[in-house]
N, C-alpha and C positions, 0 to 999 in steps of 0.2 A: 788477164790483167795482172800486173806486178804490184805487190804490196811494198810498204816502206822498208820493212826489214830486209827483204831480198834486194831491193834497190840499194840499200845501205852497203851490202856486201860488194856490189859493183863499185860504189863510191870509194870504199876502202882500198880497192885496187886501182882506182882511177880518180885521183884526188882533185884534178883540175876540172872546173865547171866552165862550160862555154854556152853563151846564149846568142852568139852572133857568128855566122859562118865566115865573116871576114877576119875573125880572131881565133880560128880553130888551132889548137895545139895538139901535137901527136899524143894519142892515147887519152884524150879528154872525154868527159861525158857532155853531150850536146843536148840541151833542153830546148825543145821546139816550142817556144812561147808564142802566144798570139798577141798582136798589137792592133791598134785601130785600123791600120792600113796594110797589115800583112799577116800571114799565117805561116809560122816557121816550120810547120809540118812539111810544107812543100820543099824545104831545104834539107830535109833529113838525109837524103841520098848524097847530096853535095857535101854535107858535113862528114859523112862516113868516108867518102872519097878523099876528102882533105886530111883525114887522119884521125877523126874521132873514133873512140873505141865502141861507143854505143850512142844511139840517138833515142832520147825519151820523147815519145809522141803520144798524142791522144786521138788521132784519126787513123783507124785501121786501114784506110785506103793507101796509106804510105808505109805500111809494114812490109818492106821489101825483103827483109832478111832477119835472121835471129839477132842481129845487132840493133834492130829497132825494138825498143822496149815500150809496150803499149800500157798506158795508164789512163784512168778516167779523165784527168785534167792535169796538164803539164805544170801550170803555175802552182796548183795545190800540191802536186807531188814534190816540187822544189821546196815549198815552204815546209811540208811535213818531213822531208829529208833533213832540212836544217834543224827543225825541232828535235828530231831523233838524235842527230849528231850533238846538239847542244847538251842533251841529257847525259851524254857519255863523258862530258867534260866537267871536272870538279874544280873550276877556277872562278875567281871573281870576274864578273862581267859588269862593266859600268855602262849603263844606258844613258844616253845624252840626247836631250831635245831642247827646243826653245825657238823663239821667233827670230832672234839675231845671234850671230856669233857662234853657232854650233860648230862649224868646221874649224874655225880658229881655236876655239876652246878644246876641241878634240885633239888638235895638233899640239897644243900646249901641254895637255895632260899626257899625251904620248911621249913628248920630249922629256917630261919629268920622270914618269914611271920607267922609261927605258934606261934610265941611269942605274936602276937596280934589278929590273925584271925583264924577261923576254916578253915584250909587249906587242900586242896586235892592236891596230886602230883601223877603223873603216878607211878604205882607200877612196880618195876623191870625195864624191858625194853619193856613194852607193848607200843611200839612206832610206829607200822606199820599200814597198812590198816585194820588190825583186832584189834590190840592193842589199837589204838586211839579210835575207837568206843566203845570198852569195857571200856576204861578209862572214856569217857564222860558219859556212862550209869551208871558208879559207882558214879556219882555226885548226892548226896542227897540234899534235899531242905535246909538243915541247913549249907551247905558249903558256906563260904563267899568269897573265892578266890581259883582259881585252877591253877596249873602249869601242862601243858600238853606237854610231850616230843614227838617230831616228828622226826623219822628217815627216811632216804631215800637212795636208791641206784640207782635211775634212775630219769630222767626228769619227771615232772608233778606229782610226788608223794607227795611232800610238798604241792603243789596246792590242790590236792585231800584232804589231811589231814586237811588243813585249812578250807575247806568247811564243814568238820565234827566238828572240835573243835571250829571253829569260834572265833579265838583269838581276844581279844580287845587290847592286848599288846603283844610284841614279842621281841625275842632275838636270834641272831645267835652267838654262842660262838666263832667260828673261822672258817676258811676255810683251809683245809689240803688235803693231798694226800690220800683220802679215797674213796673207791668204784669207782676207776677210770674206771674200765671196764664198769660198768653200766651207769655212767654219760657221758662217752666219753671223758675222759681226765680232766685235771685240770680246764680248762675254763668251761667245762660242770658241774663240781662240783659247781663253782660259780653261774652259771646260775640256777642250780637246787635249791640251798639253797636260792637264791634271790627271789624265789617264795613266801617266807614268807613276805619279804619286799613289794612285789607287792600286796599281800592280805591286808596288814596293810594300805598301801597307799589308796587302793580302798575303804576300810571300815573305813577310818579316825581313825585308831588305833595309838597307841603310841609305838615307837621302842626304845629299849635300845641298845646303840652302844659303843663299845670300840674304842675310838678315836685313840688309839695307833696302831690299826690294819688297815694297808693301804688297804687291800682287802675289808674289811667291809666298809671303808669310800668310796672307789670307787663304790662299789655296792649300797650304800645308795644314793650317788649322782646320779647315773644312775636311781635309782628308784624314785628320786625326792621326797623323804620323807619330810613331813612337821611337824610332831610331833615327835621330837627326843629328847631323854635324853642321855647325854654323860657321860661316866666314863673313866678314864685314869690315867696316872701318872702326868698329868698336873693340877696345882692348879686352873686353870680357869674353870674346868668342874664341873658339878653337884656333882660328887663324884671323889675324887682323892686319890691315894694311893701310898705307897712306901713299897717295900719288904725289911725287915730288916734282916731276917735270914732264912736259908733254911736247917739247919743241925741238925737232919734230918727233924724236923717239922718246919712248916712255922711260922714266926712272921712278922707282918706287921703293918704299921700305915696307917690311912685313915682320910680324912677330908671332911666335908660337907660344907666347906666355912666359917663356924662359929667357929668350934672347931676341934681339932684333937683327935684321939683315937688310942689305940693299942690293938692288939689281938694276943694271942698265940693259934695256931691251933693244932688239932690232925691229920693234913693232911700233907703229904710230897709232894715234887715236885714243883719246882719254876713255872712250867707251870700251876699250879693251882691258882697262884696269880690273874690272870685275871678272873678266875671263881669266886673267893671269892669277888673280886671287883664288879662283876656283881650282886651278891647276895646283897651286901651292897647297891648298887645303887637302886635296886628294892625295898629293904626294906625301904630305906629313901623316895623313891617316894611314897610309900603307907603309909607313916607316922608311921612306926615302929620306936621307939626311938633308939638313938645310943646305949644306955645301953642294950636294948632288942636285937638289932642286934648283938652286941658282945656276949651276952649270947647264942644266937642261934648258932652262928658260932663256938664259943669255945667248945660248947657241941657236935658238930658234929664229930663223929668218923666213918670213912668208914668201912663197913663190906661186901663190894661187890667185893673184889679183884680188886679194882681200886685205885691206889695210897695208898695201905694199907700196913702198916708196921707190920709184924708178928715176934715176937721174939720166936724162937724155942729153943730147948735144945742145938742145935748145932750152929745156925747162927741167924742173923737178915735178914729177907727176905722182900724185897719190892715186894709185891704181886700185879702185874699189868697185870695179864694174862687173864683178862676178854676179851680183844680184842686188836688189834694192826693194825696200818697202818704206812707208812713211817714217817709221821709228828709226831705221838705220840711216835713212837719208837726212833726217833732222840731226842725228848725232854726228854724221859726217860733216855737215855744214857748221855745227857748233865747234867741232874740232878745228876746222879750217880757220874759223874766226879767232881761235886761241893761239894760232901759230904766227910767228913773226916773219913777215916777208913784205918787202916794199911793193911787190907786184903780184896780185893774186888773180886767178881765173877759175870760174866754175863752169863745168860742162856736165849737165845732168840730163838723163833720159827718163822716159816714162816708167812708172811703176805699175806692174801688172797684178792681176787677181785681186782687185779691190772692190769689185762689184758696184753696188749703189754708192759707195763712198768715194769712187775714183775721182770724180770732178772736184769734190770738196778737198780731198787730201792733196791733189796736185795744186790746187789754189793755195793751200796753207804752205806747202813747200816752196812754191814760187815766191810767195810773200817773204818767207824766211831768207831765201837766197838773195832776193832783191835788197833786203835790209842790210846785207853784208857790205854793200857798196864796193864790190870788187871791180878791178879794171876791165875785165871781160866776163860777161855773163851770157851763157848759151844754153837754151832749152831745146830739147829734141824729142819729138814724138807727138802723137795726135792730141793727147790730153793737155800737154803743155802748150802746144800750138794754138789750142782753143783760147788761150789766155793772152795771145800776142798783142792785143790792143790795151792791155791793162798795165803792162810793165815796160820799162825802158831796158830792153835786152834784145838779144838776137834769137829768133825762134825759127826752128826748122822742123818739118814734118817727119824727116827721116835722117839717118846718119849720112847718107850720100850727099844730101844738100849741105850738111855741115862740113863734109870733107871739102866740097868746092869752096865754101867760105874760108876755111882754114888755109887752103892753098893760096887764095888771093890775099888774105889778111892773117899771116902766121902769128902765132903767139910765141913770144921769146922772153927769156929771163924771168919766168913767172913760176909761182907755186900753183899747180893746177890740180883741182879735184875733178876726177873723171868717174862718174857713178851713174848707174842705171840698172834696170832689170836685165836679166840674162838675155831675154829675147830682143833687146835693143842692139846687141852686138857692138857695143861701143869700143871694143878693142880695135876695130878697123880705123879708129881715129889716131891711135898711138903713133903710127909712122909720121904723122903730121905734127906731133907734139915733141 
């Protein structure tokens, strides 16, 4: 069996990590991870044939050559390798979690810090027990600062990810009605996310907190944090800001206590104001100049179907269908209400992982959407479909049925909100909008 130190020597010579034989690159290390429906040990030979330098396996039956490195457990080996690599790096690492806005906030922070530092930020949403180790192992020696996104859907997950990323600084974007099933309700969400605060407290890290968020303030008090930097709408904080305009792109002013500045964003959604303020706060803390901060933020344009405005031949579509939970869905509907457009349409899909709260939360969102009195209201998915007799709207059990409807009755010249959980795959409606 190979230990972490000797595996690290292989890593230093082969810095690319692969976990999927469809993405093998020449000279990579292939980690044969197990999933619910597969055992990548069976692909070790294929990975080596495709160009991997070594395959890390945990089943001796597949140890076909010296290029197969046997470890007790491949996932544990990957996580331990990442921990070991992180300990070699003497750089600030900003750990970021929250119920909503994680990826957008991460991208905004990266856009700001990159104006001054060689910055690494989590690619895509590699934010779980596999993604975080891969992100840490992607850190090269020339990186000066890193932003590591951490997602979770159950207790103790953030705690685990903190032991891998070992953040020196941290941020919880907000607390919302997400992953209620896995966390065990809303109080469970707070408890799970607060694991980041506990880690920072224990390791004398610095925490960035939105003072306007009562949940975060309550959690930080309970965690007894001692190194805190606040941002809010209050002029007494390290960074303060004010939202000036939301239609459709955000404009805001902000102050560092010495001077005030304004920014025009390429981002929609008033709910993103606090995410922008967090990025400003972190930029200012790491001594990025106000001019550089504004340059970084103004240059950020979302391309990941999160708060992204797409002008098509027929409509203007707010593409926010990467994911959804009751908190983000409610915020998206509120934002649509605030925008000026003579013709509005709402197309929303089911929200997943809500456990016992699913029926009630879908009922609340359906009521909120119906109260907007938009010209076209479409609900998609089994939970929304169960409400079809209660509201005057179009209900479909799946996106395919909605596609057929939109082909017969196309929406034109409208401002359209398209939002639902990832599993609803609402992007398939885009060609019809």
